[in-house]
VOKE-380125 format. One record per residue (C-alpha): residue number from 1; z, x, y; residue in three letters. Coordinates in Angstrom, 3 decimals. Example, Ala and Ser with C-alpha at 12.3 -4.5 7.8 and 13.67 -1.06 7.14 Angstrom:
BEGIN
(atom 1; (7.800; 12.300; -4.500); ALA)
(atom 2; (7.140; 13.670; -1.060); SER)
***
This chain:
BEGIN
(atom 1; (20.151; -24.252; -18.963); MET)
(atom 2; (16.311; -21.682; -19.356); LEU)
(atom 3; (16.753; -21.757; -22.889); ASP)
(atom 4; (12.814; -21.354; -24.379); GLY)
(atom 5; (11.621; -20.367; -20.983); GLU)
(atom 6; (9.349; -17.973; -19.929); SER)
(atom 7; (9.558; -18.382; -16.123); TYR)
(atom 8; (11.810; -18.414; -14.324); LEU)
(atom 9; (11.757; -19.540; -10.638); SER)
(atom 10; (13.016; -16.933; -8.079); LEU)
(atom 11; (14.259; -18.797; -4.498); ALA)
(atom 12; (14.885; -15.709; -2.379); THR)
(atom 13; (16.163; -16.272; 1.548); PHE)
(atom 14; (14.762; -15.235; 4.729); ARG)
(atom 15; (16.265; -14.843; 7.457); ARG)
(atom 16; (16.299; -17.770; 8.984); ASP)
(atom 17; (17.067; -19.560; 6.141); GLY)
(atom 18; (13.915; -20.772; 4.049); ARG)
(atom 19; (13.028; -19.936; 0.849); ALA)
(atom 20; (10.291; -18.362; -0.710); VAL)
(atom 21; (10.229; -19.164; -4.241); GLU)
(atom 22; (8.536; -17.223; -7.303); THR)
(atom 23; (7.092; -17.412; -10.500); PRO)
(atom 24; (9.112; -14.825; -12.269); VAL)
(atom 25; (9.659; -12.719; -16.139); TRP)
(atom 26; (13.037; -12.456; -17.066); PHE)
(atom 27; (14.643; -11.692; -20.141); GLY)
(atom 28; (18.985; -12.305; -20.702); GLU)
(atom 29; (21.596; -11.029; -21.494); ASP)
(atom 30; (24.588; -12.871; -21.250); GLY)
(atom 31; (25.342; -14.004; -17.835); ASP)
(atom 32; (23.308; -12.196; -16.326); ARG)
(atom 33; (19.656; -12.031; -15.288); LEU)
(atom 34; (16.605; -8.582; -15.233); PHE)
(atom 35; (13.912; -9.330; -12.967); VAL)
(atom 36; (11.230; -6.392; -12.766); PHE)
(atom 37; (8.021; -7.208; -9.336); THR)
(atom 38; (6.969; -4.515; -7.115); ALA)
(atom 39; (8.708; -2.490; -5.485); GLY)
(atom 40; (7.210; -3.271; -1.559); ASP)
(atom 41; (7.665; -7.400; -2.119); SER)
(atom 42; (8.892; -9.739; 0.248); GLY)
(atom 43; (11.837; -10.976; -2.699); LYS)
(atom 44; (13.000; -6.982; -2.196); VAL)
(atom 45; (13.190; -6.866; 0.947); LYS)
(atom 46; (14.549; -10.543; 1.277); ARG)
(atom 47; (17.665; -9.860; -1.482); LEU)
(atom 48; (18.065; -6.658; 1.015); ARG)
(atom 49; (19.068; -8.916; 4.032); ASN)
(atom 50; (21.030; -11.946; 1.218); SER)
(atom 51; (21.926; -11.233; -1.801); PRO)
(atom 52; (21.963; -15.937; -1.888); ARG)
(atom 53; (18.776; -16.863; -4.161); ALA)
(atom 54; (18.307; -19.613; -6.941); ARG)
(atom 55; (16.355; -20.157; -9.406); ILE)
(atom 56; (15.299; -22.986; -12.243); ALA)
(atom 57; (13.026; -23.126; -15.048); ALA)
(atom 58; (9.218; -23.170; -13.972); CYS)
(atom 59; (6.103; -23.310; -15.159); ASP)
(atom 60; (3.062; -19.980; -15.347); ALA)
(atom 61; (2.482; -21.182; -11.046); ARG)
(atom 62; (5.397; -21.351; -9.813); GLY)
(atom 63; (5.297; -25.842; -10.154); SER)
(atom 64; (9.727; -26.763; -10.704); VAL)
(atom 65; (10.687; -27.942; -14.530); ARG)
(atom 66; (14.481; -27.833; -14.161); GLY)
(atom 67; (17.838; -27.908; -11.600); PRO)
(atom 68; (17.855; -25.480; -9.024); TRP)
(atom 69; (21.266; -23.305; -9.362); HIS)
(atom 70; (22.322; -20.919; -7.020); GLU)
(atom 71; (23.479; -17.542; -7.742); VAL)
(atom 72; (23.163; -13.919; -6.729); GLN)
(atom 73; (21.416; -11.183; -6.338); ALA)
(atom 74; (20.251; -7.777; -6.402); ARG)
(atom 75; (18.462; -4.093; -7.162); LEU)
(atom 76; (19.689; -2.457; -9.416); ILE)
(atom 77; (18.279; 1.685; -9.072); THR)
(atom 78; (21.158; 3.026; -12.229); ASP)
(atom 79; (18.197; 4.153; -14.496); PRO)
(atom 80; (21.304; 3.017; -18.141); ALA)
(atom 81; (20.568; -0.334; -16.068); GLN)
(atom 82; (17.439; -0.010; -16.240); ILE)
(atom 83; (16.133; 0.538; -19.420); ALA)
(atom 84; (18.433; -2.448; -20.193); ARG)
(atom 85; (16.383; -4.472; -17.977); ALA)
(atom 86; (13.231; -2.679; -19.911); ASN)
(atom 87; (15.043; -3.846; -23.064); GLU)
(atom 88; (15.780; -7.525; -22.358); ARG)
(atom 89; (12.527; -7.833; -20.955); LEU)
(atom 90; (10.367; -6.622; -24.258); LEU)
(atom 91; (12.369; -8.020; -25.984); ALA)
(atom 92; (11.306; -11.412; -24.759); LYS)
(atom 93; (7.620; -10.074; -23.850); TYR)
(atom 94; (7.137; -7.590; -26.314); GLY)
(atom 95; (3.224; -6.709; -26.437); TRP)
(atom 96; (2.598; -9.338; -23.772); GLN)
(atom 97; (4.866; -6.965; -21.526); LEU)
(atom 98; (3.804; -3.119; -23.517); ARG)
(atom 99; (0.063; -4.006; -22.239); LEU)
(atom 100; (0.667; -5.242; -18.472); LEU)
(atom 101; (2.658; -1.359; -18.996); ASP)
(atom 102; (-0.169; 0.371; -19.255); LEU)
(atom 103; (-1.949; -1.571; -16.718); PHE)
(atom 104; (0.379; -0.795; -14.230); SER)
(atom 105; (0.834; 2.936; -15.448); ARG)
(atom 106; (-2.731; 3.020; -15.420); LEU)
(atom 107; (-3.243; 2.101; -11.274); SER)
(atom 108; (0.547; 4.110; -9.918); GLY)
(atom 109; (2.601; 0.406; -9.992); ARG)
(atom 110; (4.565; 1.519; -12.649); TYR)
(atom 111; (7.093; 3.992; -11.055); GLY)
(atom 112; (6.819; 1.919; -8.422); LYS)
(atom 113; (9.301; -1.273; -9.278); ARG)
(atom 114; (12.043; -2.242; -8.107); ALA)
(atom 115; (14.545; -4.217; -10.065); TYR)
(atom 116; (16.455; -6.908; -9.750); LEU)
(atom 117; (19.633; -7.858; -11.448); GLU)
(atom 118; (20.320; -12.099; -10.819); ILE)
(atom 119; (23.638; -13.503; -12.143); ARG)
(atom 120; (24.180; -16.583; -13.210); THR)
***
């Protein structure tokens, strides 16, 4: 479904049913995808209200390049699952993620990240 893709568009839904699409990096682990985002982001707030989401392959600007797939997404807080998510993301993005992590740590945002698990 997302083989060879660097970004996916994650659509989460407002209470009124409107979708909000965001391009994100993702790590794969079997039938699960892992994503990280700012802990105070809109997608985190929307997922607290409903696990309903959809995903599609996209480019860095969010232009969708494939069909949408209905999925369920949830916040993960278990340290072992977060470690697995980081491991899968690092395996995919390598130095790019390490560089982003460095700047996130320097700015104080690293500890405020939220991790999402998406079931495909």
